[in-house]
N, C-alpha and C positions, 0 to 999 in steps of 0.2 A: 244869781243864786242857783245852787245845785238842787235839783229835784230828787227827792228820796222816797216818794210815795204817791199813790193815787187811790182815791176811795170815794164813797158817798154818791153813787149814781142817783140823780134826782131829776124828776120830770113832772110836767103838768101839761094838760091839753090847753092849747091856745083857743079860747072860746070867743073873744072879741077884742077889738082895739086895733091900733095901728092907724094908718092914714090920718095922722095928726092927733090921735087920742091914746090914752093910757091903755096898756095891755091888761087883759083879764084872763086868768087861768083857772081851770077847774081840775079836780081829781089829782092834785099834787101828791107825790109819793117819793119816798127815799128807800133805797134797797141797799143793804150791806152785802159784802162778800161777793161782788159781781165783777168789778172792773179790773181788767188786766192791763189794757192800754187804751188811750184816746189819742188819735193822731189827727190833727187839724191842719188843713191846707187852705189858706185863704187865697182867693183869686183876685187879681188886680187887672184893670185895663191899663194898657200902656200904648197910647197912640200918639203919633206926631203929625203935625202939619208942616209940610215942606214948601218953601218958596225960595226963589233965587238959589236953588241947589243946596239948601241947608235947612235944618229944623228951626222953625220960628215959634212954634207953640207945641205944648204937649198936654195930654190929659193922663193922669196917673192916679187912680183911686181904687178903693176896694169895691168889688162887684158881687161878692158872695164867698162861698167856700164849701168844703166838704169836711165831714168828720167821720172817721173810721174807728169803730169800737171793737175791741176784743173783750168778750165777757166770759167769765168762768161758768156762769149759769144764766141762760136766758129762759126764764120761766114763762109759762103761757100767759100769766097775768101781765108781766112786763111786755111781752111780745104783743099781746092784745091791745094794750094802751098805746104803744109806740107805732104799731102798724095798722091799727084800726080793725083788728081781727075780732071775731065774735067768740067769746069764751063762755061756755055754759057747762058748769060742773067741771068734769075733767076733759072736756072736749073743746078744742080750738078749731075754728073754721076760718080759713083764709078765703076772703071773697074778692071780687073784682073791684071793690071800692078803693078809692084813693086813700093813702095813709093820711092821717090827720096832721095838722101843724101842731108841734109841741114846743114848749120851752124845755131846755135840757141843760143840766149842769153837773159839776163834780168838784171835788176838792183835791188839791195837790199840796203835799207837804214839801217845804223847801228848807234848806239850811245854808247859812252864810256865817262865817267866822264862829262856828259852833252854836249859833242861835237858830232855833227852829221857828218857822212861821208857817201860816196856812193861807193858801190862795184859792179862792173859789172862782170858778168860771161859770157864767150863765149865758147861754145862747138863746135869745128870745123867740126865734122861729126857725125850726128845723123840720124837714119832712124826711123820715127814715124809710129805707127799703131794706129788705132782708137779703143778705148776700147768699151765695150758693151754700146749700146745706150738704154736708158730707159726713160719713161715719166709716170707721174702719174696725175690723175685727181685732180682738186682743190677740197678740202674738205671744212670744216668749216672755215678754214683760209688759207692764202697764204703760200705756202711752196716753196721756191726757189729750182729749179733743175738746175744742172750745167753739163758741159761736162768734160770728162777726156780723156787724151791721154797719151800713154806711148811710149817712144823712146829708142832705143838701142844706147848707146854712143860708138863710135868706135874710134880707134886711127888713127892718120895721121902722116906720116913722111915727114917733110918739108925741111930737109937738107940732103945732101948726107951723108950716114953713120950715120944719126941721130937716135934718139930714138923716139918711138911713143909718140905723144902728145895727151892728152885727153881733157883738158880744160885749159883756160887762165882766169886770173882775173886781174882787175885793180881797185885800190882804190883811190878816189879823194875827195877833200873837198867840191866840188860842184857837183850837179847833171848834170849841163851842160857839165862839163869837162869829167865826166865818160860817158855821152851820146855820146860825140864826139869820144871817144875811141871805144865804142861799135859799133857806126855807121861805123867807119873805118874798123873794123873787118868784118862787113857785106857788105862792099863795097857801103855803102850809102853815097852819097856826098851832 
Protein backbone atom coordinates (compact mmCIF):
# COMPACT_ATOMS: atom_id res chain seq x y z
CA UNK A 1 0.00 0.00 0.00
CA UNK A 2 1.17 3.50 -0.75
CA UNK A 3 1.27 5.88 2.19
CA UNK A 4 -0.32 9.25 1.59
CA UNK A 5 -0.53 10.89 5.00
CA UNK A 6 0.55 11.00 8.65
CA UNK A 7 -1.34 12.48 11.59
CA UNK A 8 -2.69 12.07 15.08
CA UNK A 9 0.28 12.20 17.48
CA UNK A 10 -0.95 10.22 20.52
CA UNK A 11 0.88 9.44 23.75
CA UNK A 12 0.38 8.37 27.35
CA UNK A 13 2.70 7.86 30.31
CA UNK A 14 3.41 4.19 31.06
CA UNK A 15 2.55 3.97 34.75
CA UNK A 16 2.69 0.20 35.38
CA UNK A 17 2.65 -3.22 33.82
CA UNK A 18 4.97 -5.33 31.77
CA UNK A 19 6.95 -8.22 33.25
CA UNK A 20 4.02 -10.49 32.49
CA UNK A 21 1.12 -8.15 33.23
CA UNK A 22 -1.04 -5.76 31.22
CA UNK A 23 0.21 -2.23 30.64
CA UNK A 24 -1.48 0.74 32.33
CA UNK A 25 -1.19 4.25 30.93
CA UNK A 26 -2.11 7.63 32.40
CA UNK A 27 -2.42 11.12 30.99
CA UNK A 28 -3.22 10.03 27.44
CA UNK A 29 -3.57 12.81 24.88
CA UNK A 30 -3.85 13.37 21.14
CA UNK A 31 -2.53 16.45 19.39
CA UNK A 32 -3.41 17.55 15.86
CA UNK A 33 -1.31 19.43 13.33
CA UNK A 34 2.06 18.34 14.71
CA UNK A 35 3.46 15.38 12.76
CA UNK A 36 5.67 15.90 9.72
CA UNK A 37 7.51 12.57 9.75
CA UNK A 38 8.02 9.45 11.83
CA UNK A 39 11.03 7.34 10.89
CA UNK A 40 11.31 3.97 12.65
CA UNK A 41 14.42 1.81 12.58
CA UNK A 42 14.03 -1.56 14.29
CA UNK A 43 17.23 -3.29 15.40
CA UNK A 44 17.83 -7.00 15.16
CA UNK A 45 20.45 -9.29 16.52
CA UNK A 46 22.06 -11.49 13.94
CA UNK A 47 24.65 -13.83 15.39
CA UNK A 48 25.91 -17.17 14.16
CA UNK A 49 27.55 -20.16 15.80
CA UNK A 50 30.29 -21.65 13.68
CA UNK A 51 31.54 -25.24 13.86
CA UNK A 52 33.54 -27.27 11.38
CA UNK A 53 34.19 -24.09 9.38
CA UNK A 54 30.55 -23.19 8.68
CA UNK A 55 27.52 -21.66 10.41
CA UNK A 56 25.51 -24.31 12.24
CA UNK A 57 23.11 -22.12 14.30
CA UNK A 58 21.87 -18.56 14.15
CA UNK A 59 19.89 -16.15 16.30
CA UNK A 60 18.03 -13.44 14.41
CA UNK A 61 15.39 -11.49 16.30
CA UNK A 62 14.18 -7.99 17.15
CA UNK A 63 16.01 -6.31 20.02
CA UNK A 64 14.48 -2.80 20.01
CA UNK A 65 14.60 0.22 17.80
CA UNK A 66 14.57 3.98 17.46
CA UNK A 67 11.93 6.41 16.30
CA UNK A 68 12.80 9.85 14.95
CA UNK A 69 10.06 12.43 14.80
CA UNK A 70 9.88 15.72 12.96
CA UNK A 71 7.17 17.90 14.42
CA UNK A 72 5.66 21.11 13.10
CA UNK A 73 5.16 22.38 16.63
CA UNK A 74 6.57 20.92 19.83
CA UNK A 75 4.57 22.66 22.53
CA UNK A 76 5.82 22.87 26.09
CA UNK A 77 2.89 20.68 27.16
CA UNK A 78 3.89 17.85 24.83
CA UNK A 79 7.60 18.33 25.56
CA UNK A 80 6.87 18.17 29.28
CA UNK A 81 4.94 14.90 28.96
CA UNK A 82 7.37 13.17 26.62
CA UNK A 83 10.59 14.32 28.30
CA UNK A 84 9.50 14.59 31.93
CA UNK A 85 10.01 18.37 32.07
CA UNK A 86 8.29 20.52 34.65
CA UNK A 87 5.75 22.90 33.10
CA UNK A 88 4.35 25.67 35.29
CA UNK A 89 2.30 28.32 33.58
CA UNK A 90 4.34 29.51 30.61
CA UNK A 91 7.63 28.19 31.98
CA UNK A 92 9.21 24.85 31.11
CA UNK A 93 12.10 23.59 33.25
CA UNK A 94 14.36 20.86 31.93
CA UNK A 95 15.75 18.91 34.87
CA UNK A 96 18.32 16.14 35.23
CA UNK A 97 15.53 13.59 35.70
CA UNK A 98 15.24 10.68 33.28
CA UNK A 99 12.60 10.95 30.59
CA UNK A 100 9.56 8.81 31.44
CA UNK A 101 8.53 5.70 29.57
CA UNK A 102 5.57 6.49 27.33
CA UNK A 103 3.32 4.70 24.91
CA UNK A 104 3.31 6.51 21.59
CA UNK A 105 1.33 6.23 18.37
CA UNK A 106 0.09 7.84 15.19
CA UNK A 107 -2.10 7.20 12.14
CA UNK A 108 -0.95 6.65 8.56
CA UNK A 109 -3.35 7.01 5.64
CA UNK A 110 -2.76 4.41 2.92
CA UNK A 111 -4.18 3.85 -0.54
CA UNK A 112 -4.29 0.75 -2.75
CA UNK A 113 -6.24 0.37 -6.00
CA UNK A 114 -7.99 3.68 -5.28
CA UNK A 115 -9.26 2.58 -1.84
CA UNK A 116 -8.10 4.44 1.26
CA UNK A 117 -7.50 2.77 4.60
CA UNK A 118 -6.07 3.95 7.89
CA UNK A 119 -3.33 2.20 9.84
CA UNK A 120 -2.51 3.07 13.43
CA UNK A 121 0.83 2.32 15.05
CA UNK A 122 1.26 1.99 18.83
CA UNK A 123 4.67 1.62 20.46
CA UNK A 124 3.98 0.53 24.05
CA UNK A 125 7.28 1.65 25.60
CA UNK A 126 9.47 4.48 24.32
CA UNK A 127 11.88 6.77 26.12
CA UNK A 128 12.34 10.06 24.23
CA UNK A 129 15.21 12.51 24.25
CA UNK A 130 15.31 15.97 22.73
CA UNK A 131 17.56 16.33 19.72
CA UNK A 132 19.70 19.41 19.28
CA UNK A 133 17.70 22.62 19.22
CA UNK A 134 18.60 25.28 16.68
CA UNK A 135 17.13 28.45 15.23
CA UNK A 136 18.05 30.72 12.34
CA UNK A 137 17.23 34.31 11.60
CA UNK A 138 14.76 35.19 8.87
CA UNK A 139 16.57 36.06 5.66
CA UNK A 140 15.15 37.32 2.38
CA UNK A 141 12.31 34.82 2.63
CA UNK A 142 10.56 32.70 5.18
CA UNK A 143 12.20 29.38 6.01
CA UNK A 144 10.23 27.04 8.24
CA UNK A 145 12.18 25.54 11.12
CA UNK A 146 10.91 22.45 12.92
CA UNK A 147 11.61 20.35 16.00
CA UNK A 148 12.94 16.81 16.09
CA UNK A 149 12.87 14.16 18.80
CA UNK A 150 14.33 10.67 18.95
CA UNK A 151 13.14 7.85 21.15
CA UNK A 152 14.36 4.39 22.07
CA UNK A 153 11.78 1.68 21.38
CA UNK A 154 11.84 -0.91 24.16
CA UNK A 155 10.09 -4.25 24.43
CA UNK A 156 7.39 -5.13 26.95
CA UNK A 157 6.23 -8.55 28.10
CA UNK A 158 2.50 -8.47 28.83
CA UNK A 159 1.80 -12.15 29.43
CA UNK A 160 3.44 -14.63 31.77
CA UNK A 161 6.10 -16.45 29.81
CA UNK A 162 5.38 -14.26 26.79
CA UNK A 163 7.73 -12.70 24.30
CA UNK A 164 8.78 -9.05 24.20
CA UNK A 165 6.38 -6.91 22.16
CA UNK A 166 7.70 -3.81 20.39
CA UNK A 167 4.74 -2.36 18.49
CA UNK A 168 1.16 -3.04 17.45
CA UNK A 169 -0.75 -1.97 14.35
CA UNK A 170 -4.40 -1.89 13.41
CA UNK A 171 -5.83 -1.19 9.94
CA UNK A 172 -9.41 0.03 9.46
CA UNK A 173 -11.47 1.42 6.59
CA UNK A 174 -12.29 4.64 8.46
CA UNK A 175 -10.16 7.08 10.39
CA UNK A 176 -12.65 7.15 13.27
CA UNK A 177 -12.40 3.36 13.74
CA UNK A 178 -8.61 3.37 13.83
CA UNK A 179 -8.69 6.43 16.14
CA UNK A 180 -10.90 4.46 18.56
CA UNK A 181 -8.36 1.62 18.58
CA UNK A 182 -5.42 3.99 19.13
CA UNK A 183 -7.20 5.89 21.91
CA UNK A 184 -7.94 2.56 23.59
CA UNK A 185 -4.23 1.71 23.58
CA UNK A 186 -3.44 5.09 25.18
CA UNK A 187 -6.20 4.77 27.77
CA UNK A 188 -8.10 7.72 26.33
CA UNK A 189 -11.84 7.36 26.87
